[in-house]
PyMOL CGO cylinders between C-alpha atoms (Angstrom):
from pymol import cmd
from pymol.cgo import CYLINDER

trace = [
    CYLINDER, 26.32, 13.68, -24.72, 27.88, 10.56, -26.51, 0.3, 1, 1, 1, 1, 1, 1,
    CYLINDER, 27.88, 10.56, -26.51, 27.84, 8.69, -23.21, 0.3, 1, 1, 1, 1, 1, 1,
    CYLINDER, 27.84, 8.69, -23.21, 24.24, 8.91, -22.88, 0.3, 1, 1, 1, 1, 1, 1,
    CYLINDER, 24.24, 8.91, -22.88, 23.64, 7.86, -26.80, 0.3, 1, 1, 1, 1, 1, 1,
    CYLINDER, 23.64, 7.86, -26.80, 25.89, 5.03, -26.26, 0.3, 1, 1, 1, 1, 1, 1,
    CYLINDER, 25.89, 5.03, -26.26, 23.99, 3.86, -23.01, 0.3, 1, 1, 1, 1, 1, 1,
    CYLINDER, 23.99, 3.86, -23.01, 20.47, 4.21, -24.62, 0.3, 1, 1, 1, 1, 1, 1,
    CYLINDER, 20.47, 4.21, -24.62, 21.63, 2.31, -27.43, 0.3, 1, 1, 1, 1, 1, 1,
    CYLINDER, 21.63, 2.31, -27.43, 23.28, -0.69, -25.41, 0.3, 1, 1, 1, 1, 1, 1,
    CYLINDER, 23.28, -0.69, -25.41, 20.10, -0.44, -22.77, 0.3, 1, 1, 1, 1, 1, 1,
    CYLINDER, 20.10, -0.44, -22.77, 17.33, -0.97, -26.00, 0.3, 1, 1, 1, 1, 1, 1,
    CYLINDER, 17.33, -0.97, -26.00, 19.45, -3.34, -27.62, 0.3, 1, 1, 1, 1, 1, 1,
    CYLINDER, 19.45, -3.34, -27.62, 19.36, -5.60, -23.91, 0.3, 1, 1, 1, 1, 1, 1,
    CYLINDER, 19.36, -5.60, -23.91, 15.52, -4.45, -24.05, 0.3, 1, 1, 1, 1, 1, 1,
    CYLINDER, 15.52, -4.45, -24.05, 14.75, -6.35, -27.32, 0.3, 1, 1, 1, 1, 1, 1,
    CYLINDER, 14.75, -6.35, -27.32, 16.97, -9.13, -26.04, 0.3, 1, 1, 1, 1, 1, 1,
    CYLINDER, 16.97, -9.13, -26.04, 15.21, -9.92, -23.11, 0.3, 1, 1, 1, 1, 1, 1,
    CYLINDER, 15.21, -9.92, -23.11, 11.82, -9.63, -24.65, 0.3, 1, 1, 1, 1, 1, 1,
    CYLINDER, 11.82, -9.63, -24.65, 13.24, -12.12, -27.26, 0.3, 1, 1, 1, 1, 1, 1,
    CYLINDER, 13.24, -12.12, -27.26, 14.49, -14.59, -24.94, 0.3, 1, 1, 1, 1, 1, 1,
    CYLINDER, 14.49, -14.59, -24.94, 11.43, -14.45, -22.55, 0.3, 1, 1, 1, 1, 1, 1,
    CYLINDER, 11.43, -14.45, -22.55, 9.59, -15.50, -25.68, 0.3, 1, 1, 1, 1, 1, 1,
    CYLINDER, 9.59, -15.50, -25.68, 11.79, -18.34, -26.66, 0.3, 1, 1, 1, 1, 1, 1,
    CYLINDER, 11.79, -18.34, -26.66, 11.48, -19.64, -23.53, 0.3, 1, 1, 1, 1, 1, 1,
    CYLINDER, 11.48, -19.64, -23.53, 7.75, -19.41, -22.93, 0.3, 1, 1, 1, 1, 1, 1,
    CYLINDER, 7.75, -19.41, -22.93, 7.97, -21.02, -26.04, 0.3, 1, 1, 1, 1, 1, 1,
    CYLINDER, 7.97, -21.02, -26.04, 10.05, -24.05, -25.00, 0.3, 1, 1, 1, 1, 1, 1,
    CYLINDER, 10.05, -24.05, -25.00, 8.19, -23.95, -21.48, 0.3, 1, 1, 1, 1, 1, 1,
    CYLINDER, 8.19, -23.95, -21.48, 11.47, -22.90, -19.55, 0.3, 1, 1, 1, 1, 1, 1,
    CYLINDER, 11.47, -22.90, -19.55, 12.00, -20.59, -16.88, 0.3, 1, 1, 1, 1, 1, 1,
    CYLINDER, 12.00, -20.59, -16.88, 10.93, -17.07, -17.51, 0.3, 1, 1, 1, 1, 1, 1,
    CYLINDER, 10.93, -17.07, -17.51, 12.43, -13.62, -17.03, 0.3, 1, 1, 1, 1, 1, 1,
    CYLINDER, 12.43, -13.62, -17.03, 10.34, -11.87, -14.39, 0.3, 1, 1, 1, 1, 1, 1,
    CYLINDER, 10.34, -11.87, -14.39, 7.96, -9.23, -15.60, 0.3, 1, 1, 1, 1, 1, 1,
    CYLINDER, 7.96, -9.23, -15.60, 9.13, -6.39, -13.13, 0.3, 1, 1, 1, 1, 1, 1,
    CYLINDER, 9.13, -6.39, -13.13, 12.63, -7.28, -14.79, 0.3, 1, 1, 1, 1, 1, 1,
    CYLINDER, 12.63, -7.28, -14.79, 11.62, -6.53, -18.29, 0.3, 1, 1, 1, 1, 1, 1,
    CYLINDER, 11.62, -6.53, -18.29, 9.34, -3.39, -16.98, 0.3, 1, 1, 1, 1, 1, 1,
    CYLINDER, 9.34, -3.39, -16.98, 12.56, -2.53, -15.19, 0.3, 1, 1, 1, 1, 1, 1,
    CYLINDER, 12.56, -2.53, -15.19, 14.68, -2.82, -18.70, 0.3, 1, 1, 1, 1, 1, 1,
    CYLINDER, 14.68, -2.82, -18.70, 12.14, -0.32, -20.27, 0.3, 1, 1, 1, 1, 1, 1,
    CYLINDER, 12.14, -0.32, -20.27, 12.07, 1.81, -16.85, 0.3, 1, 1, 1, 1, 1, 1,
    CYLINDER, 12.07, 1.81, -16.85, 15.85, 2.47, -17.29, 0.3, 1, 1, 1, 1, 1, 1,
    CYLINDER, 15.85, 2.47, -17.29, 16.15, 3.69, -20.78, 0.3, 1, 1, 1, 1, 1, 1,
    CYLINDER, 16.15, 3.69, -20.78, 15.49, 0.55, -22.85, 0.3, 1, 1, 1, 1, 1, 1,
    CYLINDER, 15.49, 0.55, -22.85, 11.50, 1.21, -23.30, 0.3, 1, 1, 1, 1, 1, 1,
    CYLINDER, 11.50, 1.21, -23.30, 12.13, 1.71, -27.24, 0.3, 1, 1, 1, 1, 1, 1,
    CYLINDER, 12.13, 1.71, -27.24, 13.68, -1.79, -27.27, 0.3, 1, 1, 1, 1, 1, 1,
    CYLINDER, 13.68, -1.79, -27.27, 11.34, -3.35, -25.53, 0.3, 1, 1, 1, 1, 1, 1,
    CYLINDER, 11.34, -3.35, -25.53, 8.54, -1.71, -27.30, 0.3, 1, 1, 1, 1, 1, 1,
    CYLINDER, 8.54, -1.71, -27.30, 10.38, -3.08, -30.42, 0.3, 1, 1, 1, 1, 1, 1,
    CYLINDER, 10.38, -3.08, -30.42, 10.79, -6.75, -29.11, 0.3, 1, 1, 1, 1, 1, 1,
    CYLINDER, 10.79, -6.75, -29.11, 6.96, -7.06, -27.85, 0.3, 1, 1, 1, 1, 1, 1,
    CYLINDER, 6.96, -7.06, -27.85, 5.87, -6.36, -31.31, 0.3, 1, 1, 1, 1, 1, 1,
    CYLINDER, 5.87, -6.36, -31.31, 8.68, -8.09, -33.44, 0.3, 1, 1, 1, 1, 1, 1,
    CYLINDER, 8.68, -8.09, -33.44, 8.22, -11.28, -31.74, 0.3, 1, 1, 1, 1, 1, 1,
    CYLINDER, 8.22, -11.28, -31.74, 4.73, -10.73, -30.35, 0.3, 1, 1, 1, 1, 1, 1,
    CYLINDER, 4.73, -10.73, -30.35, 5.46, -11.19, -26.97, 0.3, 1, 1, 1, 1, 1, 1,
    CYLINDER, 5.46, -11.19, -26.97, 3.12, -9.73, -24.04, 0.3, 1, 1, 1, 1, 1, 1,
    CYLINDER, 3.12, -9.73, -24.04, 1.16, -7.87, -26.62, 0.3, 1, 1, 1, 1, 1, 1,
    CYLINDER, 1.16, -7.87, -26.62, -2.05, -9.23, -25.05, 0.3, 1, 1, 1, 1, 1, 1,
    CYLINDER, -2.05, -9.23, -25.05, -1.02, -7.88, -21.21, 0.3, 1, 1, 1, 1, 1, 1,
    CYLINDER, -1.02, -7.88, -21.21, -2.46, -4.43, -20.47, 0.3, 1, 1, 1, 1, 1, 1,
    CYLINDER, -2.46, -4.43, -20.47, 0.78, -3.92, -18.27, 0.3, 1, 1, 1, 1, 1, 1,
    CYLINDER, 0.78, -3.92, -18.27, 3.07, -3.83, -21.25, 0.3, 1, 1, 1, 1, 1, 1,
    CYLINDER, 3.07, -3.83, -21.25, 0.59, -2.32, -23.87, 0.3, 1, 1, 1, 1, 1, 1,
    CYLINDER, 0.59, -2.32, -23.87, -0.07, 0.53, -21.89, 0.3, 1, 1, 1, 1, 1, 1,
    CYLINDER, -0.07, 0.53, -21.89, 2.78, 0.32, -19.43, 0.3, 1, 1, 1, 1, 1, 1,
    CYLINDER, 2.78, 0.32, -19.43, 5.63, 0.27, -22.04, 0.3, 1, 1, 1, 1, 1, 1,
    CYLINDER, 5.63, 0.27, -22.04, 4.58, 3.14, -24.20, 0.3, 1, 1, 1, 1, 1, 1,
    CYLINDER, 4.58, 3.14, -24.20, 3.73, 5.24, -20.87, 0.3, 1, 1, 1, 1, 1, 1,
    CYLINDER, 3.73, 5.24, -20.87, 6.93, 4.93, -19.83, 0.3, 1, 1, 1, 1, 1, 1,
    CYLINDER, 6.93, 4.93, -19.83, 8.46, 5.65, -22.79, 0.3, 1, 1, 1, 1, 1, 1,
    CYLINDER, 8.46, 5.65, -22.79, 6.28, 9.18, -23.24, 0.3, 1, 1, 1, 1, 1, 1,
    CYLINDER, 6.28, 9.18, -23.24, 7.77, 9.81, -19.67, 0.3, 1, 1, 1, 1, 1, 1,
    CYLINDER, 7.77, 9.81, -19.67, 11.09, 9.37, -20.85, 0.3, 1, 1, 1, 1, 1, 1,
    CYLINDER, 11.09, 9.37, -20.85, 10.59, 11.57, -24.09, 0.3, 1, 1, 1, 1, 1, 1,
    CYLINDER, 10.59, 11.57, -24.09, 8.94, 14.26, -21.88, 0.3, 1, 1, 1, 1, 1, 1,
    CYLINDER, 8.94, 14.26, -21.88, 11.81, 14.11, -19.89, 0.3, 1, 1, 1, 1, 1, 1,
    CYLINDER, 11.81, 14.11, -19.89, 14.31, 14.73, -22.33, 0.3, 1, 1, 1, 1, 1, 1,
    CYLINDER, 14.31, 14.73, -22.33, 12.46, 17.15, -24.27, 0.3, 1, 1, 1, 1, 1, 1,
    CYLINDER, 12.46, 17.15, -24.27, 12.34, 19.19, -20.71, 0.3, 1, 1, 1, 1, 1, 1,
    CYLINDER, 12.34, 19.19, -20.71, 16.21, 18.72, -20.09, 0.3, 1, 1, 1, 1, 1, 1,
    CYLINDER, 16.21, 18.72, -20.09, 16.99, 19.70, -23.94, 0.3, 1, 1, 1, 1, 1, 1,
    CYLINDER, 16.99, 19.70, -23.94, 14.38, 22.90, -24.16, 0.3, 1, 1, 1, 1, 1, 1,
    CYLINDER, 14.38, 22.90, -24.16, 15.03, 24.54, -20.78, 0.3, 1, 1, 1, 1, 1, 1,
]
cmd.load_cgo(trace, "trace")
């Protein structure tokens, strides 16, 4: 259980970081982190970090793929956690 919590802390910090970096790159008109990478980080457990990053740095908040997709990924992840904890 401790390993899972450490993983989730790291992947969510990474999710927050990739959203922040991509926002900075967007402002400077530099190479961008692909959207599939941003959503991929959310899908592998970093959805809270990506979601917090979206609204902290105001990045991708007008893209339905993110506004709907990231909370949907988070809802599925919460559902899976509850399923495995309560069975």
